[in-house]
mmCIF file of the N, C-alpha and C atoms, coordinates in Angstrom:
data_MODEL
# 
_entry.id   MODEL 
# 
loop_
_atom_site.group_PDB 
_atom_site.id 
_atom_site.type_symbol 
_atom_site.label_atom_id 
_atom_site.label_alt_id 
_atom_site.label_comp_id 
_atom_site.label_asym_id 
_atom_site.label_entity_id 
_atom_site.label_seq_id 
_atom_site.pdbx_PDB_ins_code 
_atom_site.Cartn_x 
_atom_site.Cartn_y 
_atom_site.Cartn_z 
_atom_site.occupancy 
_atom_site.B_iso_or_equiv 
_atom_site.pdbx_formal_charge 
_atom_site.auth_seq_id 
_atom_site.auth_comp_id 
_atom_site.auth_asym_id 
_atom_site.auth_atom_id 
_atom_site.pdbx_PDB_model_num 
ATOM 1   N N  . MET A 1 1  ? -5.869  46.349 -32.083 1.00 0.00 ? 1  MET A N  1 
ATOM 2   C CA . MET A 1 1  ? -6.922  45.967 -31.078 1.00 0.00 ? 1  MET A CA 1 
ATOM 3   C C  . MET A 1 1  ? -6.293  45.786 -29.787 1.00 0.00 ? 1  MET A C  1 
ATOM 4   N N  . GLY A 1 2  ? -6.632  46.505 -28.822 1.00 0.00 ? 2  GLY A N  1 
ATOM 5   C CA . GLY A 1 2  ? -6.116  46.405 -27.363 1.00 0.00 ? 2  GLY A CA 1 
ATOM 6   C C  . GLY A 1 2  ? -6.620  45.179 -26.704 1.00 0.00 ? 2  GLY A C  1 
ATOM 7   N N  . SER A 1 3  ? -6.002  44.893 -25.560 1.00 0.00 ? 3  SER A N  1 
ATOM 8   C CA . SER A 1 3  ? -6.504  43.751 -24.802 1.00 0.00 ? 3  SER A CA 1 
ATOM 9   C C  . SER A 1 3  ? -7.976  43.881 -24.328 1.00 0.00 ? 3  SER A C  1 
ATOM 10  N N  . ASP A 1 4  ? -8.306  45.124 -23.943 1.00 0.00 ? 4  ASP A N  1 
ATOM 11  C CA . ASP A 1 4  ? -9.661  45.363 -23.587 1.00 0.00 ? 4  ASP A CA 1 
ATOM 12  C C  . ASP A 1 4  ? -10.635 45.081 -24.717 1.00 0.00 ? 4  ASP A C  1 
ATOM 13  N N  . GLU A 1 5  ? -10.222 45.355 -25.870 1.00 0.00 ? 5  GLU A N  1 
ATOM 14  C CA . GLU A 1 5  ? -11.184 45.137 -27.006 1.00 0.00 ? 5  GLU A CA 1 
ATOM 15  C C  . GLU A 1 5  ? -11.382 43.555 -27.215 1.00 0.00 ? 5  GLU A C  1 
ATOM 16  N N  . VAL A 1 6  ? -10.249 42.936 -27.222 1.00 0.00 ? 6  VAL A N  1 
ATOM 17  C CA . VAL A 1 6  ? -10.278 41.452 -27.341 1.00 0.00 ? 6  VAL A CA 1 
ATOM 18  C C  . VAL A 1 6  ? -11.171 40.870 -26.406 1.00 0.00 ? 6  VAL A C  1 
ATOM 19  N N  . MET A 1 7  ? -11.155 41.220 -25.131 1.00 0.00 ? 7  MET A N  1 
ATOM 20  C CA . MET A 1 7  ? -11.901 40.626 -24.058 1.00 0.00 ? 7  MET A CA 1 
ATOM 21  C C  . MET A 1 7  ? -13.404 40.978 -24.353 1.00 0.00 ? 7  MET A C  1 
ATOM 22  N N  . ALA A 1 8  ? -13.708 42.179 -24.865 1.00 0.00 ? 8  ALA A N  1 
ATOM 23  C CA . ALA A 1 8  ? -15.092 42.581 -25.131 1.00 0.00 ? 8  ALA A CA 1 
ATOM 24  C C  . ALA A 1 8  ? -15.723 42.005 -26.371 1.00 0.00 ? 8  ALA A C  1 
ATOM 25  N N  . GLU A 1 9  ? -14.795 41.403 -27.175 1.00 0.00 ? 9  GLU A N  1 
ATOM 26  C CA . GLU A 1 9  ? -15.430 40.849 -28.457 1.00 0.00 ? 9  GLU A CA 1 
ATOM 27  C C  . GLU A 1 9  ? -16.211 39.642 -28.204 1.00 0.00 ? 9  GLU A C  1 
ATOM 28  N N  . LYS A 1 10 ? -17.416 39.613 -28.788 1.00 0.00 ? 10 LYS A N  1 
ATOM 29  C CA . LYS A 1 10 ? -18.496 38.568 -28.582 1.00 0.00 ? 10 LYS A CA 1 
ATOM 30  C C  . LYS A 1 10 ? -18.047 37.489 -29.696 1.00 0.00 ? 10 LYS A C  1 
ATOM 31  N N  . LYS A 1 11 ? -18.296 36.247 -29.150 1.00 0.00 ? 11 LYS A N  1 
ATOM 32  C CA . LYS A 1 11 ? -17.901 35.190 -30.040 1.00 0.00 ? 11 LYS A CA 1 
ATOM 33  C C  . LYS A 1 11 ? -19.178 34.132 -29.971 1.00 0.00 ? 11 LYS A C  1 
ATOM 34  N N  . ALA A 1 12 ? -19.436 33.802 -31.256 1.00 0.00 ? 12 ALA A N  1 
ATOM 35  C CA . ALA A 1 12 ? -20.559 32.799 -31.471 1.00 0.00 ? 12 ALA A CA 1 
ATOM 36  C C  . ALA A 1 12 ? -19.929 31.474 -31.458 1.00 0.00 ? 12 ALA A C  1 
ATOM 37  N N  . GLN A 1 13 ? -20.655 30.456 -31.033 1.00 0.00 ? 13 GLN A N  1 
ATOM 38  C CA . GLN A 1 13 ? -20.301 29.054 -31.139 1.00 0.00 ? 13 GLN A CA 1 
ATOM 39  C C  . GLN A 1 13 ? -21.038 28.318 -32.219 1.00 0.00 ? 13 GLN A C  1 
ATOM 40  N N  . ILE A 1 14 ? -20.350 27.520 -33.000 1.00 0.00 ? 14 ILE A N  1 
ATOM 41  C CA . ILE A 1 14 ? -20.987 26.742 -34.013 1.00 0.00 ? 14 ILE A CA 1 
ATOM 42  C C  . ILE A 1 14 ? -20.339 25.391 -33.940 1.00 0.00 ? 14 ILE A C  1 
ATOM 43  N N  . ARG A 1 15 ? -21.248 24.456 -34.505 1.00 0.00 ? 15 ARG A N  1 
ATOM 44  C CA . ARG A 1 15 ? -20.868 23.116 -34.518 1.00 0.00 ? 15 ARG A CA 1 
ATOM 45  C C  . ARG A 1 15 ? -20.643 22.703 -35.921 1.00 0.00 ? 15 ARG A C  1 
ATOM 46  N N  . VAL A 1 16 ? -19.443 22.069 -36.252 1.00 0.00 ? 16 VAL A N  1 
ATOM 47  C CA . VAL A 1 16 ? -19.134 21.627 -37.560 1.00 0.00 ? 16 VAL A CA 1 
ATOM 48  C C  . VAL A 1 16 ? -18.807 20.137 -37.634 1.00 0.00 ? 16 VAL A C  1 
ATOM 49  N N  . TYR A 1 17 ? -19.473 19.396 -38.476 1.00 0.00 ? 17 TYR A N  1 
ATOM 50  C CA . TYR A 1 17 ? -19.082 18.008 -38.725 1.00 0.00 ? 17 TYR A CA 1 
ATOM 51  C C  . TYR A 1 17 ? -18.179 17.837 -39.844 1.00 0.00 ? 17 TYR A C  1 
ATOM 52  N N  . LEU A 1 18 ? -17.000 17.158 -39.517 1.00 0.00 ? 18 LEU A N  1 
ATOM 53  C CA . LEU A 1 18 ? -16.016 16.971 -40.429 1.00 0.00 ? 18 LEU A CA 1 
ATOM 54  C C  . LEU A 1 18 ? -15.683 15.405 -40.580 1.00 0.00 ? 18 LEU A C  1 
ATOM 55  N N  . PRO A 1 19 ? -15.277 15.082 -41.729 1.00 0.00 ? 19 PRO A N  1 
ATOM 56  C CA . PRO A 1 19 ? -14.730 13.711 -42.010 1.00 0.00 ? 19 PRO A CA 1 
ATOM 57  C C  . PRO A 1 19 ? -13.691 13.396 -40.900 1.00 0.00 ? 19 PRO A C  1 
ATOM 58  N N  . THR A 1 20 ? -13.713 12.147 -40.302 1.00 0.00 ? 20 THR A N  1 
ATOM 59  C CA . THR A 1 20 ? -12.639 11.796 -39.384 1.00 0.00 ? 20 THR A CA 1 
ATOM 60  C C  . THR A 1 20 ? -11.294 12.043 -39.724 1.00 0.00 ? 20 THR A C  1 
ATOM 61  N N  . ASP A 1 21 ? -10.873 11.848 -41.091 1.00 0.00 ? 21 ASP A N  1 
ATOM 62  C CA . ASP A 1 21 ? -9.490  11.970 -41.475 1.00 0.00 ? 21 ASP A CA 1 
ATOM 63  C C  . ASP A 1 21 ? -9.140  13.530 -41.356 1.00 0.00 ? 21 ASP A C  1 
ATOM 64  N N  . ILE A 1 22 ? -9.999  14.313 -41.750 1.00 0.00 ? 22 ILE A N  1 
ATOM 65  C CA . ILE A 1 22 ? -9.823  15.883 -41.680 1.00 0.00 ? 22 ILE A CA 1 
ATOM 66  C C  . ILE A 1 22 ? -9.631  16.260 -40.181 1.00 0.00 ? 22 ILE A C  1 
ATOM 67  N N  . ASP A 1 23 ? -10.572 15.718 -39.346 1.00 0.00 ? 23 ASP A N  1 
ATOM 68  C CA . ASP A 1 23 ? -10.363 15.997 -37.931 1.00 0.00 ? 23 ASP A CA 1 
ATOM 69  C C  . ASP A 1 23 ? -9.071  15.680 -37.367 1.00 0.00 ? 23 ASP A C  1 
ATOM 70  N N  . LYS A 1 24 ? -8.425  14.433 -37.774 1.00 0.00 ? 24 LYS A N  1 
ATOM 71  C CA . LYS A 1 24 ? -7.312  13.900 -37.235 1.00 0.00 ? 24 LYS A CA 1 
ATOM 72  C C  . LYS A 1 24 ? -6.155  14.906 -37.699 1.00 0.00 ? 24 LYS A C  1 
ATOM 73  N N  . VAL A 1 25 ? -6.062  15.290 -38.990 1.00 0.00 ? 25 VAL A N  1 
ATOM 74  C CA . VAL A 1 25 ? -5.113  16.129 -39.574 1.00 0.00 ? 25 VAL A CA 1 
ATOM 75  C C  . VAL A 1 25 ? -5.151  17.447 -38.892 1.00 0.00 ? 25 VAL A C  1 
ATOM 76  N N  . LEU A 1 26 ? -6.275  17.983 -38.644 1.00 0.00 ? 26 LEU A N  1 
ATOM 77  C CA . LEU A 1 26 ? -6.425  19.345 -38.002 1.00 0.00 ? 26 LEU A CA 1 
ATOM 78  C C  . LEU A 1 26 ? -5.873  19.238 -36.548 1.00 0.00 ? 26 LEU A C  1 
ATOM 79  N N  . LYS A 1 27 ? -6.121  18.184 -35.859 1.00 0.00 ? 27 LYS A N  1 
ATOM 80  C CA . LYS A 1 27 ? -5.617  18.062 -34.505 1.00 0.00 ? 27 LYS A CA 1 
ATOM 81  C C  . LYS A 1 27 ? -4.105  17.959 -34.449 1.00 0.00 ? 27 LYS A C  1 
ATOM 82  N N  . ILE A 1 28 ? -3.557  17.155 -35.378 1.00 0.00 ? 28 ILE A N  1 
ATOM 83  C CA . ILE A 1 28 ? -2.091  16.980 -35.505 1.00 0.00 ? 28 ILE A CA 1 
ATOM 84  C C  . ILE A 1 28 ? -1.433  18.316 -35.816 1.00 0.00 ? 28 ILE A C  1 
ATOM 85  N N  . LEU A 1 29 ? -2.011  19.000 -36.855 1.00 0.00 ? 29 LEU A N  1 
ATOM 86  C CA . LEU A 1 29 ? -1.462  20.272 -37.338 1.00 0.00 ? 29 LEU A CA 1 
ATOM 87  C C  . LEU A 1 29 ? -1.571  21.269 -36.096 1.00 0.00 ? 29 LEU A C  1 
ATOM 88  N N  . ALA A 1 30 ? -2.605  21.361 -35.439 1.00 0.00 ? 30 ALA A N  1 
ATOM 89  C CA . ALA A 1 30 ? -2.719  22.232 -34.290 1.00 0.00 ? 30 ALA A CA 1 
ATOM 90  C C  . ALA A 1 30 ? -1.657  21.997 -33.178 1.00 0.00 ? 30 ALA A C  1 
ATOM 91  N N  . ALA A 1 31 ? -1.409  20.710 -32.919 1.00 0.00 ? 31 ALA A N  1 
ATOM 92  C CA . ALA A 1 31 ? -0.371  20.294 -31.993 1.00 0.00 ? 31 ALA A CA 1 
ATOM 93  C C  . ALA A 1 31 ? 1.054   20.810 -32.398 1.00 0.00 ? 31 ALA A C  1 
ATOM 94  N N  . VAL A 1 32 ? 1.265   20.401 -33.699 1.00 0.00 ? 32 VAL A N  1 
ATOM 95  C CA . VAL A 1 32 ? 2.632   20.765 -34.348 1.00 0.00 ? 32 VAL A CA 1 
ATOM 96  C C  . VAL A 1 32 ? 2.805   22.162 -34.362 1.00 0.00 ? 32 VAL A C  1 
ATOM 97  N N  . LYS A 1 33 ? 1.858   22.963 -34.625 1.00 0.00 ? 33 LYS A N  1 
ATOM 98  C CA . LYS A 1 33 ? 1.993   24.376 -34.652 1.00 0.00 ? 33 LYS A CA 1 
ATOM 99  C C  . LYS A 1 33 ? 1.760   25.081 -33.271 1.00 0.00 ? 33 LYS A C  1 
ATOM 100 N N  . GLU A 1 34 ? 1.549   24.274 -32.206 1.00 0.00 ? 34 GLU A N  1 
ATOM 101 C CA . GLU A 1 34 ? 1.332   24.861 -30.956 1.00 0.00 ? 34 GLU A CA 1 
ATOM 102 C C  . GLU A 1 34 ? 0.191   25.855 -30.976 1.00 0.00 ? 34 GLU A C  1 
ATOM 103 N N  . SER A 1 35 ? -0.964  25.413 -31.703 1.00 0.00 ? 35 SER A N  1 
ATOM 104 C CA . SER A 1 35 ? -2.048  26.208 -31.882 1.00 0.00 ? 35 SER A CA 1 
ATOM 105 C C  . SER A 1 35 ? -3.383  25.449 -31.393 1.00 0.00 ? 35 SER A C  1 
ATOM 106 N N  . SER A 1 36 ? -4.406  25.704 -31.889 1.00 0.00 ? 36 SER A N  1 
ATOM 107 C CA . SER A 1 36 ? -5.635  24.993 -31.597 1.00 0.00 ? 36 SER A CA 1 
ATOM 108 C C  . SER A 1 36 ? -6.545  24.794 -32.905 1.00 0.00 ? 36 SER A C  1 
ATOM 109 N N  . VAL A 1 37 ? -7.275  23.827 -32.843 1.00 0.00 ? 37 VAL A N  1 
ATOM 110 C CA . VAL A 1 37 ? -8.226  23.583 -34.011 1.00 0.00 ? 37 VAL A CA 1 
ATOM 111 C C  . VAL A 1 37 ? -9.097  24.742 -34.265 1.00 0.00 ? 37 VAL A C  1 
ATOM 112 N N  . ASN A 1 38 ? -9.547  25.375 -33.111 1.00 0.00 ? 38 ASN A N  1 
ATOM 113 C CA . ASN A 1 38 ? -10.290 26.604 -33.193 1.00 0.00 ? 38 ASN A CA 1 
ATOM 114 C C  . ASN A 1 38 ? -9.648  27.735 -33.946 1.00 0.00 ? 38 ASN A C  1 
ATOM 115 N N  . ALA A 1 39 ? -8.310  27.928 -33.569 1.00 0.00 ? 39 ALA A N  1 
ATOM 116 C CA . ALA A 1 39 ? -7.533  29.052 -34.245 1.00 0.00 ? 39 ALA A CA 1 
ATOM 117 C C  . ALA A 1 39 ? -7.332  28.683 -35.788 1.00 0.00 ? 39 ALA A C  1 
ATOM 118 N N  . ILE A 1 40 ? -7.137  27.444 -36.067 1.00 0.00 ? 40 ILE A N  1 
ATOM 119 C CA . ILE A 1 40 ? -6.823  27.076 -37.548 1.00 0.00 ? 40 ILE A CA 1 
ATOM 120 C C  . ILE A 1 40 ? -8.279  27.276 -38.258 1.00 0.00 ? 40 ILE A C  1 
ATOM 121 N N  . VAL A 1 41 ? -9.236  26.747 -37.780 1.00 0.00 ? 41 VAL A N  1 
ATOM 122 C CA . VAL A 1 41 ? -10.555 27.013 -38.419 1.00 0.00 ? 41 VAL A CA 1 
ATOM 123 C C  . VAL A 1 41 ? -10.949 28.445 -38.666 1.00 0.00 ? 41 VAL A C  1 
ATOM 124 N N  . ASN A 1 42 ? -10.669 29.231 -37.445 1.00 0.00 ? 42 ASN A N  1 
ATOM 125 C CA . ASN A 1 42 ? -11.041 30.690 -37.650 1.00 0.00 ? 42 ASN A CA 1 
ATOM 126 C C  . ASN A 1 42 ? -10.155 31.376 -38.740 1.00 0.00 ? 42 ASN A C  1 
ATOM 127 N N  . GLU A 1 43 ? -8.887  30.993 -38.789 1.00 0.00 ? 43 GLU A N  1 
ATOM 128 C CA . GLU A 1 43 ? -7.965  31.448 -39.865 1.00 0.00 ? 43 GLU A CA 1 
ATOM 129 C C  . GLU A 1 43 ? -8.419  31.139 -41.224 1.00 0.00 ? 43 GLU A C  1 
ATOM 130 N N  . ALA A 1 44 ? -8.904  29.821 -41.373 1.00 0.00 ? 44 ALA A N  1 
ATOM 131 C CA . ALA A 1 44 ? -9.424  29.341 -42.639 1.00 0.00 ? 44 ALA A CA 1 
ATOM 132 C C  . ALA A 1 44 ? -10.580 30.184 -43.074 1.00 0.00 ? 44 ALA A C  1 
ATOM 133 N N  . ILE A 1 45 ? -11.588 30.308 -42.134 1.00 0.00 ? 45 ILE A N  1 
ATOM 134 C CA . ILE A 1 45 ? -12.842 31.087 -42.359 1.00 0.00 ? 45 ILE A CA 1 
ATOM 135 C C  . ILE A 1 45 ? -12.501 32.540 -42.780 1.00 0.00 ? 45 ILE A C  1 
ATOM 136 N N  . GLU A 1 46 ? -11.541 33.115 -42.084 1.00 0.00 ? 46 GLU A N  1 
ATOM 137 C CA . GLU A 1 46 ? -11.182 34.521 -42.425 1.00 0.00 ? 46 GLU A CA 1 
ATOM 138 C C  . GLU A 1 46 ? -10.653 34.631 -43.771 1.00 0.00 ? 46 GLU A C  1 
ATOM 139 N N  . HIS A 1 47 ? -9.814  33.708 -44.193 1.00 0.00 ? 47 HIS A N  1 
ATOM 140 C CA . HIS A 1 47 ? -9.159  33.774 -45.547 1.00 0.00 ? 47 HIS A CA 1 
ATOM 141 C C  . HIS A 1 47 ? -10.366 33.441 -46.588 1.00 0.00 ? 47 HIS A C  1 
ATOM 142 N N  . TRP A 1 48 ? -11.284 32.608 -46.375 1.00 0.00 ? 48 TRP A N  1 
ATOM 143 C CA . TRP A 1 48 ? -12.277 32.332 -47.257 1.00 0.00 ? 48 TRP A CA 1 
ATOM 144 C C  . TRP A 1 48 ? -13.168 33.618 -47.430 1.00 0.00 ? 48 TRP A C  1 
ATOM 145 N N  . LEU A 1 49 ? -13.453 34.255 -46.280 1.00 0.00 ? 49 LEU A N  1 
ATOM 146 C CA . LEU A 1 49 ? -14.283 35.476 -46.421 1.00 0.00 ? 49 LEU A CA 1 
ATOM 147 C C  . LEU A 1 49 ? -13.594 36.614 -47.143 1.00 0.00 ? 49 LEU A C  1 
ATOM 148 N N  . GLU A 1 50 ? -12.309 36.608 -47.159 1.00 0.00 ? 50 GLU A N  1 
ATOM 149 C CA . GLU A 1 50 ? -11.563 37.646 -47.928 1.00 0.00 ? 50 GLU A CA 1 
ATOM 150 C C  . GLU A 1 50 ? -11.546 37.429 -49.437 1.00 0.00 ? 50 GLU A C  1 
ATOM 151 N N  . GLU A 1 51 ? -11.870 36.207 -49.903 1.00 0.00 ? 51 GLU A N  1 
ATOM 152 C CA . GLU A 1 51 ? -11.936 35.829 -51.412 1.00 0.00 ? 51 GLU A CA 1 
ATOM 153 C C  . GLU A 1 51 ? -12.966 36.756 -52.102 1.00 0.00 ? 51 GLU A C  1 
ATOM 154 N N  . ASN A 1 52 ? -12.691 37.113 -53.302 1.00 0.00 ? 52 ASN A N  1 
ATOM 155 C CA . ASN A 1 52 ? -13.411 38.030 -54.085 1.00 0.00 ? 52 ASN A CA 1 
ATOM 156 C C  . ASN A 1 52 ? -14.895 37.572 -54.250 1.00 0.00 ? 52 ASN A C  1 
ATOM 157 N N  . ASP A 1 53 ? -15.167 36.333 -54.348 1.00 0.00 ? 53 ASP A N  1 
ATOM 158 C CA . ASP A 1 53 ? -16.619 35.826 -54.494 1.00 0.00 ? 53 ASP A CA 1 
ATOM 159 C C  . ASP A 1 53 ? -17.418 36.248 -53.174 1.00 0.00 ? 53 ASP A C  1 
ATOM 160 N N  . GLN A 1 54 ? -16.766 35.882 -52.078 1.00 0.00 ? 54 GLN A N  1 
ATOM 161 C CA . GLN A 1 54 ? -17.463 36.255 -50.746 1.00 0.00 ? 54 GLN A CA 1 
ATOM 162 C C  . GLN A 1 54 ? -17.542 37.672 -50.645 1.00 0.00 ? 54 GLN A C  1 
ATOM 163 N N  . GLN A 1 55 ? -16.498 38.455 -50.944 1.00 0.00 ? 55 GLN A N  1 
ATOM 164 C CA . GLN A 1 55 ? -16.424 39.991 -50.732 1.00 0.00 ? 55 GLN A CA 1 
ATOM 165 C C  . GLN A 1 55 ? -17.637 40.621 -51.611 1.00 0.00 ? 55 GLN A C  1 
ATOM 166 N N  . GLU A 1 56 ? -17.801 40.116 -52.808 1.00 0.00 ? 56 GLU A N  1 
ATOM 167 C CA . GLU A 1 56 ? -18.910 40.582 -53.616 1.00 0.00 ? 56 GLU A CA 1 
ATOM 168 C C  . GLU A 1 56 ? -20.144 40.493 -52.970 1.00 0.00 ? 56 GLU A C  1 
ATOM 169 N N  . ILE A 1 57 ? -20.477 39.325 -52.465 1.00 0.00 ? 57 ILE A N  1 
ATOM 170 C CA . ILE A 1 57 ? -21.725 39.056 -51.847 1.00 0.00 ? 57 ILE A CA 1 
ATOM 171 C C  . ILE A 1 57 ? -21.806 39.894 -50.542 1.00 0.00 ? 57 ILE A C  1 
ATOM 172 N N  . ILE A 1 58 ? -20.788 40.022 -49.765 1.00 0.00 ? 58 ILE A N  1 
ATOM 173 C CA . ILE A 1 58 ? -20.866 40.706 -48.455 1.00 0.00 ? 58 ILE A CA 1 
ATOM 174 C C  . ILE A 1 58 ? -21.113 42.305 -48.865 1.00 0.00 ? 58 ILE A C  1 
ATOM 175 N N  . GLN A 1 59 ? -20.580 42.815 -49.835 1.00 0.00 ? 59 GLN A N  1 
ATOM 176 C CA . GLN A 1 59 ? -20.633 44.207 -50.247 1.00 0.00 ? 59 GLN A CA 1 
ATOM 177 C C  . GLN A 1 59 ? -22.079 44.437 -50.745 1.00 0.00 ? 59 GLN A C  1 
ATOM 178 N N  . ARG A 1 60 ? -22.593 43.458 -51.655 1.00 0.00 ? 60 ARG A N  1 
ATOM 179 C CA . ARG A 1 60 ? -23.826 43.568 -52.334 1.00 0.00 ? 60 ARG A CA 1 
ATOM 180 C C  . ARG A 1 60 ? -24.941 43.623 -51.228 1.00 0.00 ? 60 ARG A C  1 
ATOM 181 N N  . LEU A 1 61 ? -24.813 42.738 -50.247 1.00 0.00 ? 61 LEU A N  1 
ATOM 182 C CA . LEU A 1 61 ? -25.831 42.648 -49.075 1.00 0.00 ? 61 LEU A CA 1 
ATOM 183 C C  . LEU A 1 61 ? -25.560 43.563 -47.851 1.00 0.00 ? 61 LEU A C  1 
ATOM 184 N N  . ASN A 1 62 ? -24.595 44.303 -48.046 1.00 0.00 ? 62 ASN A N  1 
ATOM 185 C CA . ASN A 1 62 ? -24.108 45.206 -46.899 1.00 0.00 ? 62 ASN A CA 1 
ATOM 186 C C  . ASN A 1 62 ? -23.925 44.430 -45.611 1.00 0.00 ? 62 ASN A C  1 
ATOM 187 N N  . LEU A 1 63 ? -23.340 43.308 -45.721 1.00 0.00 ? 63 LEU A N  1 
ATOM 188 C CA . LEU A 1 63 ? -22.932 42.398 -44.608 1.00 0.00 ? 63 LEU A CA 1 
ATOM 189 C C  . LEU A 1 63 ? -21.797 42.942 -43.748 1.00 0.00 ? 63 LEU A C  1 
ATOM 190 N N  . ASP A 1 64 ? -21.140 43.820 -44.333 1.00 0.00 ? 64 ASP A N  1 
ATOM 191 C CA . ASP A 1 64 ? -19.919 44.429 -43.592 1.00 0.00 ? 64 ASP A CA 1 
ATOM 192 C C  . ASP A 1 64 ? -20.412 45.509 -42.592 1.00 0.00 ? 64 ASP A C  1 
ATOM 193 N N  . THR A 1 65 ? -21.676 45.805 -42.656 1.00 0.00 ? 65 THR A N  1 
ATOM 194 C CA . THR A 1 65 ? -22.231 46.815 -41.712 1.00 0.00 ? 65 THR A CA 1 
ATOM 195 C C  . THR A 1 65 ? -23.029 46.172 -40.612 1.00 0.00 ? 65 THR A C  1 
ATOM 196 N N  . LEU A 1 66 ? -23.088 44.777 -40.508 1.00 0.00 ? 66 LEU A N  1 
ATOM 197 C CA . LEU A 1 66 ? -23.860 44.168 -39.456 1.00 0.00 ? 66 LEU A CA 1 
ATOM 198 C C  . LEU A 1 66 ? -23.502 44.400 -38.071 1.00 0.00 ? 66 LEU A C  1 
ATOM 199 N N  . ASP A 1 67 ? -22.327 44.782 -37.826 1.00 0.00 ? 67 ASP A N  1 
ATOM 200 C CA . ASP A 1 67 ? -21.943 45.134 -36.374 1.00 0.00 ? 67 ASP A CA 1 
ATOM 201 C C  . ASP A 1 67 ? -22.458 46.572 -36.032 1.00 0.00 ? 67 ASP A C  1 
ATOM 202 N N  . GLU A 1 68 ? -22.940 47.378 -36.860 1.00 0.00 ? 68 GLU A N  1 
ATOM 203 C CA . GLU A 1 68 ? -23.590 48.684 -36.707 1.00 0.00 ? 68 GLU A CA 1 
ATOM 204 C C  . GLU A 1 68 ? -24.939 48.506 -36.278 1.00 0.00 ? 68 GLU A C  1 
ATOM 205 N N  . LEU A 1 69 ? -25.587 47.395 -36.557 1.00 0.00 ? 69 LEU A N  1 
ATOM 206 C CA . LEU A 1 69 ? -27.042 47.179 -36.188 1.00 0.00 ? 69 LEU A CA 1 
ATOM 207 C C  . LEU A 1 69 ? -27.324 46.965 -34.720 1.00 0.00 ? 69 LEU A C  1 
# 
């Protein structure tokens, strides 16, 4: 993906409520890794979506073609 494609990528904003202890751990991990909570959460969601259970649902409902709509 080129830099032009990254800039053109649309992003949705969501709000997530987490237990305070998880929030603290995420912020510390982000700082230690010189990353961001946003990047860590995105990575976690991407991994979760790659799991077989989610992939079966995505394929069954043709959710992998949503960007074509």
